[in-house]
N, C-alpha and C positions, 0 to 999 in steps of 0.2 A: 574226102580229105580236105578239099577246098573249103567246105562248109565248116569243118572243124577249126580250120585255121582262122576263118572269119569270126567264129564264135569266141575263139581264144583271144583274138585281137580285141573284140568288143569287151570281153571280160577284163582284159588288161587296162583298156581305156576307162572302163567303169571304176576299176580299182584306183587308178590314178586320179580320177575325178573326186572320188571319196576322200583320198588322202589330201588332195589340194584344197577341197572345201573345208575339211577339218583344220588344216593348217591355217587357212585364211581366218577362220573363226577364232582360233587361238591367238593369232597375231592381232586381230581386231580387239579382243578382250584385253590383251596386254597393253595395247596402245591406249584404250579407253581408261584402263587403270592408271597408266602414266599421266593421262590428262587430268584425272581427278586428283592425283597426288600433286601435280604441277599447280593446280588451282589452290589447293590447301597451302602449299609452300609459298605461293605468291602472296596469299593473304598474311601468312605468318611473317614473311620477310618485310612486308609493308609495316606490320605492327612493330617489328624489331627495329626498323629504321626510325620510326617515330620515337621509340623508346631511347634510341641512341641520341637523337636530336635533343630529347628532353634532358638526358644525362649530361650532354655537352653544355647545355645552358646552365644546368644546376652546378656542374663542375666549375664553369667559368665564374659563376657567382660566388662559389665557395673559395675559389682562388683569390677573388677580390677581397673577401672577408679575411682570408688567411694572411694576405699581405698587410691588411689594416691592423690586424692583431699582432702581427710580427713587429710592426712599427711601435705598437702599443707596448709590447714586451721590451723593446729596446729602450723606450722612455722609462718604463718601470725599473729596468736594470740600471739605467743611468742615474735615476733619482730615487733610489731605493728607500731613502730615509723619509721621504715626504708622503709615502703611501702607507696606508694601514695594512695589517696582515690580511684582512678580509679582501681588500681591493687587489692586493697582489695575488692572493689565491684565486680570486675570480678571473683575473686576466689570464693566469696560467691555465686554469681549467678550461676556460672558454677557447683559448688558442689550441689546446690539446684536443678538445672536442671537435673543433672545425677541421683540424688536420686529420683526425681519425675519419671523420665523415667524408672529407675530400678523397682520402685514400680509398675508402669503400666505393665511392661513386666512380672513381677512375678505374678501379678493378672491375666493377660491374660493366663499365663502358667497354673495357677490353674484352670481357667475356661475351658481351652482345655483338661486338665487332667480329669476333671469331665465329659466333653462331651465324651472323649474317653472311660471312664469307663461305661458310660450309653450305648454307642454304643456296647461295648463288651458284656454287659449284654443282650442287645437286640439281638445281633448276636447269643449268646448261646440259647436264647429263640427260635429264628427262626430255628436254627439247630435242636432243639428238635421237633419243629413243623414239619419241613421237614422230619425228621426221622420217626416221628409218622405217618405223612400223607402218606409217601411211604409205610410204613408197612400196614397201613389201606387199601390203594389201592390194595396192594398185597392180603390181606386177603379177601377183597370184591370180587376180581377177582376169588379167589378160590371158594367163595360162589356162584358166578354167574355160574361158570363152573359146580359146583355141582348140581345146580338146572337145568341147561340146559341138563345135561346128565341123568335126571330123576332118580337121586339117584343110578345110576348103578355103581358108582365108590366109594362106601362107604368104602370098605375094603382098597383101595389105600389111601383114605383120612385119614383113621384112622392110617394107617402105617406112613403116612407123619406127622400126628400130633404127633405120638409117637416119631418120629425122632426129631421133633422140640422141644418136651418136654425134650428129652434126651440132646439135644444140649443146651437148656436153663439151665438145671441143671449143665452142665459142665461150662457154663459161670458163674453161681452163685458160683460154687465151686472155680473157678479161682479168682473171686472177693474176696471171703472170704480168700483165700490164700494170695492175695495181701494185704488185710487189716491186716492179721497177720504179714506180713513182715514189713509193715509200723509201726504197734504198737511195734514190736520188736526194730526197729531203734529209735523210739521216747523214748522207755524205756531205751535203752542203751545210748542214746545221750542227747537230750534236757532236758528230765525229770530229769536225774541225775545232769546235769549241773545247772538247776534251783534250785534244792535242795542245791547244793553247794553254789550257789550265796546267797540264804537265810541265810545259815550258815555264809558266809563271811560278809553279812550285819550286823548280830548280833555281829560278831567279831569287825567290824568297830565301831559300837556303843559302845561296851565295851572299846575298845582301846581309843576312844575319851574321854570317861567318866573317865577312870581309869588311863590313861597314859598321852599322849600328842596329840596335833593336828597334829604334823608332822608324828608321827607313824600312826595315823588314816588316813592321806593323802596317805601314802604308801599302807595301806590296801585297800583304795578306788581305787588306781591305779590297784592293783591286781584284784579287783573285776571287774573293767572296762575291763580288759583283758578277764576275764571269760565270761562277757556278750558278748564281741566281738566273742569269740569262740562259744558261744551258738547260736548267730545270724548266724555265718557261718555254723554251723551244721543244723540249721533249713532250711537255703537256700539250703544246699546240699540235704536234704530230699525232699524239694519241687522240686528241679531239678531232683531227682530220679524218681518222679512220671511219668515224660515223658521227656526224653532228645530230645527236638524238633529238635535240630541240626542234629540228625540222619536222619530225613526225608529229609532235605535240602542238607546236605553235604555228608552224608554217614558215615560209621563206622570209617575209618582211619583218615579223617580230624577232626572228632569230638574227637577222642582219642587224637590226637596231640594238639588240642586246650585245652582240659581238662588238660592234663599233663603239658602244658605250664603254665596254670593258677595256678595249684597246686605248681609247681616249683617256680614260682614267689612269691606266697603268703607265702609259708613256707620256702623259701630260702634253698632248697635242690636240689641236682642234680638228674634229672630223664631222662633216655635215653630210646629210643624206636627203636627197630629193626623189620623189616618186610621182609618176604620172601614168594614168590609165590602168592601174593595177586593181583588179577585182577578184577576190576569192583566192583559192589555192591553185598551184600548178601541179602537173604530174611530177612524181617523185624524181624522175631522172633530170628534169629541169631544175628543181629546187636544189638538189644536191650539187649539180654542176655549177649553177650560178653562185651558190654560197661559197663553194671552194674557189671559184674564180675571184670573187671579191676578197676572200680571205688571203689567197696567195698574193694578190696585188697589194693589199694593205701590209702584209708581212714584209714583202719586198721593199716597199716604200719606207717602213719604219726601220728595217734592218740595215738598208743600204743607202737610203736617200736623205735621212735626217731632216724630214720636213717639219714645218710648223703647222701647215694646214693640209688637209686631205678632203676632197669632195667626191662623193659617190652619187652618180645620177643613174636612176633605174626607171625605164619607162617602156610602155607597150604601145605600138602604133601599127594598125593594119596587120595584126597577127605576126608582128615582128617584135622581138625583145631586144632592146638597146641598153647597153651597159657602158658607162664611162667612169673611170676612176682617175682623178687628176690630183697630183701633189706638187708642192712648191719646193721640193728638195733639191739636192745637188745634181740630180740627173746622172747620166752615164753615156758612154760611147756605145751606141746601139750595135755597130758592126762588130766590135770586139766582144761585146757581151753575148751575142747570138751563138758564138761558137761553143761556149762552155756552160751556158745557163740551163741547168736541168729544169729549173722552175718555169722558165718561159716555154720550154719544150712541152712540159706537162700541161700548161694552160692552153697552148695551141692544140694539143691532142684532145683535150676535153671539148673544146669548141668544135673541132672537126668531127667528133663523134656525133654531134647534134646537127651536122650539116651547116654549121655557122661560119662566120668570118671573124678573124682575130687580127688585130694590129696593135702596135705599140710605137709611140713616138717619145723620144727623149734626146736631150742635148745637155752637155755638161754645163751646170749652172742655171738651167732653165726648167728643171723638174721633169716629171714623167707623166704621160697620159696613156691609159690603156683603153682601147675600143673593142667592144664585143657586139656582134649582131647575130642573133639566132632566130630561125623561123619557128614560130609556135604552131606546130602541126596539130596537136590535140587540143 
């Protein structure tokens, strides 16, 4: 009876192994199929993006011509008697042809944009499938090894599972911290700006009703500036979620590009000095340093009204030193510490890399941010 039970048990294990191996093969085939489709769609979306860029350029050129011929039509209509019938016909036909072609180009552009968006959604779906498939293959392999070893490695598997659980909890914790950071930025930025826009809209309505249309128009222009600033802030937060240029260009080129954009947009002077920097950094350093610089610059531009900002970035004896100084209006550091989510987030980023963070500021004397991070890798 005992032998029978052992044989039955072995038969069950063999059956389980067969099912597990078959499932692993099916998951692997599905994952590989998803990879192939992902590659094809990646090539297709690249071609679609290039086509959209070409249509944008062509559409802009047609818009320029369309404006030109619209002015020409206005001249012909105004001085109808001095033009021949053929000239008038030519102007009208050419203008109509350009307008028709422009409409076709814009419609084609919209179609390609919709196609691009669909492909992007499909790519994200495939990436999730590939990720899940890879994880499932890995897990099924673990189960297969577990069964093949006759349950002799239970303690090792439990330990490995505990490590995975601990790692998963750390990931969840990091995600929650990132969500907190994003909520802080939205609270400090777009949420307050939108509230101000609503108040400004009420003010426009009262001004138009109680005063004059000209004064209301001035208030509307001010509100438009606020909407523009809000849009810029939203775009900054979106960009903060993942500065993709870091992966392609590296930290220093990305910083240069970012500072140049800020300098051009806000019409202030921003200088960058670098010492001892060679090659690329590990991703955790590049992302953290870029966001520290970005947060410091945004705080200075938003609250300090500076004319000049200087960024100094250097490496000495496996230490990263970062200094951001502006000549803005400064602030009371003690009162700011209590409510500034931005400063809290910056300090948290530096502490995650075992670094040191300090900030000095006085009203009327600008602000200086100091960062020191050990370069371990």
